[in-house]
C-alpha positions in Angstrom: -29.3 -81.9 56.5 -30.3 -81.3 60.2 -32.3 -84.0 61.9 -36.0 -83.3 62.2 -37.1 -82.5 65.7 -39.2 -85.2 67.5 -42.8 -83.9 67.2 -43.8 -85.2 70.7 -40.7 -83.6 72.2 -41.6 -80.4 70.5 -45.2 -80.3 71.7 -44.0 -80.9 75.3 -41.7 -78.0 75.1 -43.7 -75.7 72.8 -43.6 -72.9 75.3 -39.8 -72.7 75.3 -37.8 -70.2 73.3 -36.8 -71.0 69.7 -33.7 -68.9 69.9 -31.5 -71.5 71.4 -32.4 -74.1 68.8 -32.1 -71.9 65.8 -29.6 -69.2 66.4 -26.4 -71.0 67.2 -24.0 -68.6 68.8 -25.8 -65.5 67.7 -28.4 -65.2 70.4 -27.3 -62.2 72.4 -28.3 -58.9 71.0 -26.2 -56.0 72.2 -29.1 -53.6 72.4 -31.6 -53.3 75.3 -35.2 -54.3 74.9 -37.4 -51.4 74.2 -39.8 -50.2 76.8 -42.7 -50.8 74.4 -41.7 -54.5 74.2 -41.2 -55.1 77.9 -43.7 -52.8 79.6 -46.7 -53.1 77.4 -50.0 -54.1 79.0 -51.0 -57.0 76.9 -53.7 -59.6 77.0 -51.7 -61.7 74.5 -48.0 -62.5 75.0 -46.6 -61.3 71.7 -43.1 -60.8 73.1 -42.7 -64.5 73.8 -40.6 -66.3 71.2 -43.1 -69.0 70.2 -41.3 -72.1 69.1 -42.3 -73.2 65.5 -39.3 -75.4 64.9 -40.2 -79.0 64.3 -43.7 -78.4 63.0 -42.8 -78.6 59.2 -42.9 -74.8 59.2 -41.9 -73.3 55.9 -40.6 -70.1 57.5 -38.4 -72.0 60.0 -37.9 -75.7 59.2 -37.5 -75.3 55.5 -34.9 -72.6 55.9 -33.0 -74.6 58.6 -33.0 -77.5 56.2 -31.7 -75.4 53.4 -29.0 -73.4 55.2 -28.2 -75.4 58.3 -29.2 -74.8 61.9 -25.9 -73.3 62.9 -26.0 -70.8 60.0 -29.4 -69.4 60.7 -30.1 -67.0 63.5 -33.6 -65.8 62.4 -35.5 -66.4 59.2 -37.1 -63.1 58.3 -38.4 -63.9 54.9 -41.6 -66.0 54.4 -44.7 -63.9 54.9 -46.4 -65.4 57.9 -46.5 -64.5 61.6 -44.6 -66.2 64.4 -47.2 -65.3 67.1 -49.3 -67.9 68.9 -52.7 -67.8 67.3 -55.8 -66.1 68.5 -57.3 -68.3 71.4 -60.8 -68.1 69.9 -59.6 -70.0 66.8 -58.0 -72.8 68.8 -61.1 -73.1 70.9 -63.4 -73.3 67.9 -61.2 -75.9 66.2 -61.0 -78.0 69.4 -64.8 -77.9 69.7 -65.3 -78.9 66.0 -62.9 -81.9 66.2 -64.9 -83.3 69.0 -67.2 -84.4 66.2 -64.9 -87.0 64.6 -66.2 -87.0 61.1 -64.8 -84.8 58.3 -67.1 -85.4 55.3 -68.4 -82.9 52.8 -69.2 -79.5 54.2 -72.4 -77.6 53.6 -71.1 -74.1 54.2 -73.2 -72.5 56.9 -74.9 -69.1 56.4 -73.1 -67.9 59.5 -69.7 -68.2 57.7 -70.8 -65.7 55.0 -72.4 -63.5 57.7 -69.0 -63.3 59.5 -67.4 -62.1 56.3 -70.1 -59.5 55.7 -70.1 -58.3 59.3 -66.3 -58.0 59.5 -66.0 -55.9 56.3 -69.0 -53.7 57.4 -67.9 -53.1 61.0 -64.2 -52.6 60.2 -64.4 -50.7 56.9 -68.0 -49.6 56.3 -68.1 -51.9 53.3 -71.5 -53.4 52.3 -71.2 -56.9 50.8 -74.2 -59.1 49.9 -74.1 -62.8 50.3 -74.7 -63.5 46.6 -71.6 -61.4 45.7 -69.3 -63.9 47.5 -67.5 -66.8 45.9 -65.2 -69.1 47.9 -61.7 -70.2 47.1 -59.0 -72.3 48.7 -56.6 -69.4 48.6 -56.2 -65.9 47.1 -53.5 -67.0 44.6 -55.7 -69.8 43.1 -58.7 -67.4 43.1 -56.7 -64.8 41.2 -55.4 -67.4 38.8 -59.0 -68.4 38.0 -59.8 -64.7 37.4 -56.9 -64.2 35.0 -58.1 -67.3 33.1 -61.6 -65.7 33.0 -60.6 -62.3 31.7 -57.2 -62.6 30.1 -56.9 -65.1 27.2 -53.5 -66.8 26.8 -51.0 -64.4 25.2 -52.7 -61.3 26.5 -51.3 -58.9 29.1 -52.0 -58.5 32.9 -50.8 -55.1 34.2 -49.0 -55.0 37.6 -47.6 -52.0 39.5 -44.0 -52.8 40.1 -42.4 -53.7 42.4 -45.1 -56.0 43.5 -45.7 -59.5 45.0 -43.5 -62.1 43.4 -46.2 -64.7 43.0 -48.2 -62.4 40.7 -45.6 -63.1 38.1 -45.8 -66.8 38.4 -49.6 -66.7 38.4 -49.6 -64.6 35.2 -47.3 -67.0 33.6 -49.4 -70.0 34.7 -52.4 -68.4 33.1 -50.5 -68.2 29.8 -50.3 -64.4 30.0 -47.6 -61.8 30.0 -46.9 -59.4 32.9 -47.0 -55.8 31.8 -45.2 -53.7 34.4 -46.4 -50.2 35.3 -43.3 -49.0 37.3 -44.1 -47.1 40.5 -42.4 -43.8 40.9 -40.0 -43.5 43.8 -39.0 -40.4 45.7 -37.8 -39.8 49.2 -38.5 -43.3 50.3 -42.1 -43.3 49.0 -43.8 -44.9 46.0 -46.6 -43.5 43.9 -48.4 -44.3 40.7 -47.3 -43.2 37.3 -50.8 -42.6 35.8 -49.5 -41.4 32.4 -47.6 -44.7 32.0 -50.6 -46.7 33.3 -52.9 -45.1 30.7 -50.6 -46.0 27.9 -50.3 -49.6 29.0 -54.0 -50.1 29.6 -54.8 -48.6 26.2 -52.9 -51.6 24.6 -55.7 -53.9 23.2 -53.7 -56.8 24.6 -54.1 -55.6 28.2 -57.1 -57.4 29.7 -56.7 -57.3 33.5 -54.8 -55.3 36.2 -53.7 -56.5 39.6 -54.1 -53.8 42.3 -52.4 -54.9 45.6 -53.7 -52.8 48.5 -51.8 -52.5 50.9 -49.1 -53.1 48.4 -46.7 -56.0 48.9 -43.8 -55.3 49.2 -43.7 -51.4 49.3 -46.4 -51.1 52.0 -48.5 -48.4 50.3 -52.1 -48.0 51.4 -53.5 -46.5 48.3 -55.7 -43.5 48.7 -59.3 -43.2 47.5 -58.2 -40.7 44.8 -55.4 -42.9 43.6 -57.6 -46.0 43.4 -60.4 -44.1 41.7 -58.0 -42.9 39.0 -56.7 -46.4 38.5 -60.2 -47.7 38.3 -61.3 -45.0 35.8 -58.4 -45.8 33.5 -59.1 -49.5 33.6 -62.9 -49.1 33.0 -62.1 -46.7 30.1 -60.1 -49.4 28.4 -62.0 -52.5 29.4 -59.3 -53.8 31.7 -60.7 -55.7 34.7 -59.4 -54.8 38.1 -58.3 -57.7 40.4 -58.0 -56.1 43.8 -55.8 -58.2 46.1 -56.5 -56.9 49.6 -55.2 -59.8 51.6 -53.0 -57.5 53.8 -55.8 -55.0 54.4 -56.0 -55.6 58.2 -52.4 -54.5 58.7 -52.3 -50.7 58.7 -49.7 -48.7 60.6 -50.5 -45.7 62.8 -51.6 -42.6 61.0 -52.7 -44.5 57.8 -55.9 -46.0 56.4 -56.9 -48.9 54.2 -59.7 -48.0 51.7 -61.4 -50.9 49.9 -61.5 -50.6 46.1 -65.2 -51.7 46.3 -65.9 -48.5 48.3 -65.2 -46.2 45.4 -68.2 -44.0 44.7 -68.4 -44.9 41.0 -70.6 -47.8 40.1 -69.0 -48.3 36.7 -65.5 -48.6 38.3 -66.6 -50.9 41.1 -68.6 -53.2 38.7 -65.4 -53.6 36.7 -63.6 -55.2 39.6 -63.3 -58.3 41.7 -61.8 -58.2 45.3 -59.9 -61.0 46.9 -59.5 -61.5 50.7 -58.8 -64.1 53.3 -58.1 -64.5 57.0 -54.9 -66.3 56.0 -52.7 -63.2 56.6 -54.7 -61.4 59.2 -55.0 -64.4 61.5 -52.1 -66.5 60.1 -54.4 -69.2 58.8 -52.6 -70.0 55.5 -52.6 -73.7 56.3 -56.4 -73.8 56.4 -56.8 -73.0 52.7 -59.8 -70.7 53.0 -60.3 -67.5 51.1 -63.0 -65.6 49.2 -63.7 -63.1 46.5 -66.6 -60.8 45.8 -67.9 -58.5 43.1 -71.0 -56.4 42.6 -71.0 -57.6 39.0 -72.6 -61.1 38.7 -71.3 -61.4 35.1 -67.7 -61.3 36.3 -68.3 -64.0 38.9 -70.1 -66.1 36.3 -67.0 -65.9 34.0 -64.7 -67.0 36.9 -67.0 -69.9 37.8 -67.0 -71.0 34.1 -63.3 -71.5 34.2 -63.8 -74.5 36.5 -62.7 -72.5 39.5 -62.4 -74.6 42.6 -64.8 -73.2 45.2 -64.2 -75.9 47.7 -62.9 -74.8 51.1 -61.4 -76.6 54.0 -63.9 -77.5 56.7 -61.6 -76.5 59.5 -60.7 -73.4 57.6 -64.3 -72.3 57.6 -64.5 -73.0 61.4 -61.3 -71.1 62.0 -62.1 -68.1 59.7 -65.6 -67.7 61.2 -64.2 -67.7 64.7 -61.5 -65.2 63.7 -64.0 -62.8 62.1 -66.5 -63.1 64.9 -64.3 -63.1 68.0 -60.7 -62.4 66.9 -60.8 -58.6 66.6 -59.1 -57.9 70.0 -56.3 -60.3 69.2 -55.7 -58.7 65.8 -55.9 -55.2 67.1 -53.1 -56.0 69.6 -51.0 -57.7 66.9 -51.3 -54.8 64.5 -50.3 -52.3 67.2 -47.3 -54.6 68.1 -46.2 -54.8 64.5 -46.5 -51.1 64.2 -44.1 -50.9 67.2 -41.7 -53.3 65.4 -41.8 -51.1 62.3 -41.0 -48.0 64.3 -38.2 -49.8 66.2 -36.7 -51.0 62.9 -36.9 -47.6 61.3 -35.2 -45.9 64.3 -32.6 -48.7 64.7 -31.6 -48.8 61.0 -31.3 -45.0 60.8 -29.0 -45.0 63.9 -27.0 -48.1 63.3 -27.1 -49.3 59.7 -26.0 -46.5 57.4 -25.7 -48.8 54.4 -29.4 -49.6 54.5 -32.3 -47.2 54.0 -35.7 -47.9 55.4 -38.9 -45.8 55.6 -41.7 -47.1 57.8 -44.4 -48.4 55.5 -48.1 -47.4 55.6 -49.3 -51.0 55.8 -48.5 -54.8 55.8 -46.0 -56.3 58.2 -43.2 -56.3 55.6 -40.2 -54.0 55.7 -38.9 -53.0 52.2 -35.2 -52.3 52.7 -33.2 -50.3 50.2 -29.8 -52.2 50.2 -28.3 -50.4 47.1 -25.5 -48.9 49.2 -24.7 -52.2 50.7 -24.6 -53.8 47.3 -22.1 -51.3 46.1 -20.0 -51.6 49.3 -19.6 -55.4 49.1 -19.0 -55.4 45.3 -22.2 -57.3 44.6 -21.9 -57.0 40.8 -18.4 -58.5 40.8 -19.5 -61.2 43.3 -22.5 -62.1 41.1 -20.3 -62.2 38.0 -17.8 -64.5 39.7 -20.6 -66.8 41.0 -22.1 -67.1 37.6 -18.9 -68.5 36.2 -19.2 -71.5 38.5 -23.0 -72.0 38.2 -24.5 -75.0 36.5 -25.8 -74.3 32.9 -29.4 -75.2 33.9 -29.5 -72.9 36.9 -30.8 -69.3 36.8 -28.2 -66.5 36.5 -27.4 -64.8 39.8 -28.0 -61.1 40.2 -26.2 -58.5 42.5 -29.1 -58.3 44.9 -28.8 -62.0 45.7 -25.3 -61.3 46.8 -26.6 -59.1 49.5 -28.8 -61.9 50.8 -25.9 -64.3 50.8 -23.7 -61.7 52.6 -26.3 -61.2 55.3 -26.9 -64.9 55.7 -23.2 -65.7 55.9 -22.3 -62.8 58.2 -25.5 -62.2 60.2 -27.4 -65.5 60.1 -30.4 -63.6 58.7 -32.5 -64.9 55.8 -34.4 -62.2 53.9 -36.4 -62.1 50.6 -34.4 -60.9 47.6 -36.0 -57.9 46.0 -35.1 -59.0 42.4 -38.2 -61.3 42.4 -40.6 -58.4 43.0 -40.1 -57.0 39.5 -39.0 -53.6 38.2 -37.4 -51.5 40.9 -36.9 -54.4 43.3 -33.3 -55.3 42.4 -31.9 -52.7 44.8 -34.1 -53.9 47.7 -34.7 -56.7 50.2 -37.9 -57.7 52.0 -37.9 -58.3 55.7 -40.9 -59.8 57.7 -41.4 -58.0 61.0 -44.4 -60.1 62.2 -42.5 -61.7 65.0 -41.4 -61.2 68.6 -39.6 -57.9 69.2 -36.8 -60.0 70.7 -36.2 -61.6 67.3 -36.4 -58.3 65.5 -33.8 -56.9 67.8 -31.6 -59.9 67.3 -31.9 -59.7 63.5 -31.2 -56.0 63.3 -28.3 -56.2 65.7 -26.7 -59.0 63.7 -27.3 -57.0 60.5 -25.7 -53.9 62.1 -22.6 -55.9 63.2 -22.3 -57.6 59.7 -22.5 -54.3 57.8 -19.9 -52.7 60.0 -17.4 -55.4 58.8 -17.6 -54.2 55.2 
């Protein structure tokens, strides 16, 4: 196990690069930096590799501890961002901690107003204060909603592939995940409405999770698509749980449309939407989220589950500052990630023939089709051999995990195995591109070199 970095030493050197500490000998990409990365006029230095090592960071420190510092060039898995945070957030937090008391919080009206204003100004969405309910995270909030609407043993419909934590949340609620497989053609996913109608018609189906933009496929669902999903659910009494946590990340030429903006009151009243600044401003540590619905009866049922509406005091301060003043920072981050996505698409097409990637419509997550690489390395045989040696109480390994192991061993890159994202995910791998272009270049260059060895 690698020694933990001294925290004081880290804070003194926080402006230095993380590459030398985490990448071992794999720190020199063989491709030149893109003009977009080096010549961009920027108020915020997003190209700088901001050092997160030594801060008990799940994305970096946990993976270093697991795989070893010398074996990991870049962790590209855990879905948070490597950028230095928006200055307005740091300033607001610094001002708040000048008052050295952290007792119970009486949430100010200005916090709800920041949520209302952000959604109105960005997306034309009208939210009233009494529609809002706080939560200490989107996942806990959705778990409370499942407990409110889906009794133990009932079914919660998901569009697969989808966010891996949905499956564990459904299980924790005592329910069963009912997968509505997305159709896949020419690198794009779409709904199978005929299949969805059949699954929602099942009397055991009580709720549906709609992830928009979808994690991991990146779909920004159209108004027509969402309306059809909503109509099917309303027709069969299936409550829509709209997870829109990635809504602020939309790539060029696409658009996020809130489910609550559908022009059908019956459809909208049959839904609860879940949001947070945790993805948009990388504030997951502050444990601050919210949900809203135009239907007070749905909110009352969630409240009756004993849902924890407490939020972190500093999370409220950070979130309010983000929504009130962080727009320019986020706009620049979104544009930068869009550039990372385009760079990755172009690079993979030119240099990594064993991986297919189509630039997503939204999120900062690249969904890579690694089926050719699986076949090339003999992933099925490798998984079968590995399973012979596994301990009886450990999960059986699958071929897609062999791709992750191959890329870790030969490229020093950690990615998320697609198997965990449900139906259709076992041929894919998820890669987080919310980081410096320098690290994206390094990771892709290492992957290209590793796949050429096969």
